[in-house]
C-alpha positions in Angstrom: 10.2 -14.2 10.2 8.8 -17.5 9.0 6.2 -19.6 10.7 9.0 -21.9 11.8 11.0 -19.0 13.3 8.0 -17.9 15.3 7.3 -21.4 16.5 10.9 -21.8 17.6 10.7 -18.5 19.4 7.6 -19.6 21.2 9.2 -22.9 22.2 11.8 -21.0 24.2 9.0 -19.4 26.2 6.5 -22.3 26.5 8.5 -25.4 27.4 5.8 -27.9 26.9 5.7 -30.0 23.7 2.1 -31.0 24.3 0.9 -27.5 23.1 2.9 -27.4 19.9 -0.1 -28.3 17.8 -1.8 -25.1 18.9 1.2 -22.8 18.0 0.3 -22.2 14.3 -3.3 -21.2 15.2 -2.2 -19.0 18.0 0.4 -17.2 15.8 -2.2 -16.6 13.1 -4.7 -15.3 15.6 -2.2 -12.9 17.1 -1.3 -11.5 13.7 -4.9 -11.1 12.7 -5.7 -9.3 16.0 -2.8 -6.9 15.4 -4.0 -6.3 11.9 -7.5 -5.6 13.3 -6.2 -3.1 15.9 -3.8 -1.2 13.7 -3.8 0.1 10.1 -0.9 -1.9 8.6 0.2 -0.3 5.4 1.2 -3.6 3.8 -2.5 -4.6 4.0 -3.8 -1.4 2.4 -4.7 -2.3 -1.2 -3.0 -0.5 -4.0 -4.9 -2.2 -6.8 -8.7 -2.4 -6.3 -10.8 -5.6 -6.1 -13.8 -5.7 -8.5 -17.2 -6.5 -7.1 -20.0 -7.4 -9.6 -23.3 -6.0 -8.5 -26.8 -6.4 -10.1 -30.3 -5.0 -9.7 -31.5 -8.3 -8.2 -30.5 -7.2 -4.7 -28.8 -4.2 -2.9 -26.7 -6.4 -0.5 -23.6 -8.3 -1.6 -21.0 -10.4 0.2 -17.7 -8.6 0.7 -14.7 -9.9 -1.2 -13.1 -12.9 0.4 -9.9 -10.9 1.3 -11.9 -8.0 2.8 -10.8 -7.3 6.4 -11.8 -3.7 7.3 -12.0 0.0 6.4 -13.3 0.3 2.9 -11.6 3.7 2.1 -12.3 4.2 -1.7 -14.8 2.9 -4.3 -15.5 3.7 -7.9 -18.1 2.6 -10.4 -17.5 0.8 -13.7 -16.7 4.2 -15.4 -14.3 5.0 -12.5 -16.5 7.7 -11.1 -16.2 8.0 -7.3 -18.7 6.2 -5.1 -19.5 7.8 -1.8 -18.5 5.4 1.1 -21.1 6.0 3.8 -20.4 5.4 7.5 -23.4 3.1 8.1 -26.0 1.0 6.3 -28.6 3.4 7.8 -27.5 6.1 5.4 -28.6 3.8 2.5 -31.9 3.2 4.3 -32.4 6.9 4.4 -31.8 7.2 0.7 -34.2 4.4 -0.2 -35.9 2.6 2.6 -37.4 -0.1 0.4 -34.3 -0.5 -1.7 -36.2 -0.5 -5.0 -34.5 2.4 -6.9 -32.3 1.4 -9.8 -29.8 3.4 -11.9 -27.0 3.1 -14.4 -24.3 3.2 -11.7 -23.9 2.8 -7.9 -23.4 6.2 -6.2 -23.4 5.2 -2.5 -22.3 2.2 -0.6 -21.7 1.0 3.0 -20.3 -2.0 4.8 -21.7 -3.9 7.7 -20.9 -7.5 8.9 -19.1 -8.4 5.7 -22.0 -7.3 3.7 -21.8 -4.4 1.2 -24.9 -2.4 0.6 -25.4 -0.3 -2.6 -27.6 2.6 -3.8 -29.1 2.7 -6.3 -29.2 -0.9 -7.5 -27.3 -1.2 -10.7 -25.7 -3.9 -12.9 -22.0 -3.3 -13.3 -18.6 -4.1 -11.7 -17.6 -1.6 -9.0 -14.0 -1.4 -7.7 -13.1 -1.4 -4.0 -10.0 -0.4 -2.0 -9.7 -1.6 1.6 -7.5 -3.3 4.1 -7.2 -6.9 3.3 -6.8 -9.9 5.6 -3.3 -11.0 6.3 -2.2 -14.1 4.5 -2.4 -17.1 6.9 0.9 -18.8 7.7 0.3 -22.5 6.7 3.8 -23.9 6.0 7.0 -23.6 8.0 8.6 -21.4 5.3 5.7 -19.0 5.0 6.8 -15.5 6.1 4.9 -12.7 7.9 4.4 -10.0 5.3 2.2 -7.5 7.0 4.3 -6.5 10.0 7.8 -4.9 9.6 10.4 -7.6 10.1 12.1 -5.8 13.0 8.9 -5.8 15.0 7.6 -9.3 14.4 9.1 -10.9 17.5 8.5 -7.8 19.6 4.7 -7.7 18.9 3.6 -11.1 17.7 5.0 -13.2 20.6 3.9 -10.9 23.4 0.4 -10.6 21.8 0.2 -14.3 21.6 1.2 -14.9 25.2 -1.2 -12.2 26.5 -4.1 -13.6 24.4 -3.5 -17.2 25.7 -2.0 -16.4 29.1 -4.7 -18.1 31.3 -4.7 -21.2 29.1 -0.9 -21.4 29.3 -0.9 -21.0 33.1 -3.6 -23.7 33.5 -2.3 -26.3 31.0 1.4 -26.3 30.5 4.0 -28.0 32.6 6.4 -25.0 32.5 4.2 -21.9 31.8 5.8 -18.6 30.9 7.9 -17.7 33.8 7.0 -14.0 33.6 3.8 -12.4 34.8 1.1 -11.2 32.4 2.1 -7.6 33.4 5.6 -8.4 32.0 4.1 -9.5 28.7 1.7 -6.6 28.5 4.7 -4.2 29.0 6.7 -6.1 26.3 3.8 -5.7 23.9 3.4 -2.0 24.8 7.1 -1.4 24.1 6.9 -3.3 20.9 4.1 -1.0 19.8 5.1 2.3 21.2 8.8 2.1 22.1 10.9 1.6 25.1 12.7 3.8 27.7 16.0 2.7 26.0 14.9 4.8 23.1 13.9 2.0 20.7 11.1 3.2 18.4 7.9 1.2 18.5 6.0 -0.3 15.5 3.2 2.3 15.6 5.6 5.3 15.4 7.8 3.5 12.8 4.7 3.1 10.6 3.7 6.7 11.1 7.2 7.9 10.2 7.3 5.7 7.1 3.9 7.0 6.0 5.2 10.6 6.2 3.2 13.8 7.0 -0.3 14.1 5.7 -1.2 17.2 3.7 -4.6 18.8 4.3 -5.0 20.9 1.2 -3.3 24.1 0.1 -1.1 24.8 -2.9 1.6 22.4 -4.1 5.0 23.3 -2.9 7.4 25.1 -5.3 9.9 22.8 -7.0 
């Protein structure tokens, strides 16, 4: 769906033209929150993003498109860098952060800051879940959520997120209760009694089973 499609869908629910200027922001906020709550495969980087690091400091700003879950990193020679769970691990390795080396061997992320150990001058490469592209123009399309699930999850999420404001401000607020919209969102995510598969299970099925070691299957 495009931004225009989503706004048109929203207009059938919220019959109050005075709130139209808020629709774009609400739609983008709903998409971002869904991307925060779930690992959307479309936002999982295939190609890494380079991050230049130096020995001047051990903390660097995350790339502008970084959203969450740094899941792989390599140094400038493509040797693996250990992604630590917390910055505290880097403190344990070097509390004063003075050690330097040829290559970064450990890193961690906190509050859009990337910490490295040891300090080194090189470009490291990062794989993570990136921010969804904001919808700015009417023709911009949602790229991170499967098309069949866009109206089923974005619109209910938006209404739930802004329900109190909608009830307080609009002339003709959403005629259904918040419980209705919560159930609509739940069914969009996890499926309905009618047997319609939800987005979460659809994504899991598309991803396929995960192997946990063992020998490769015979051809």
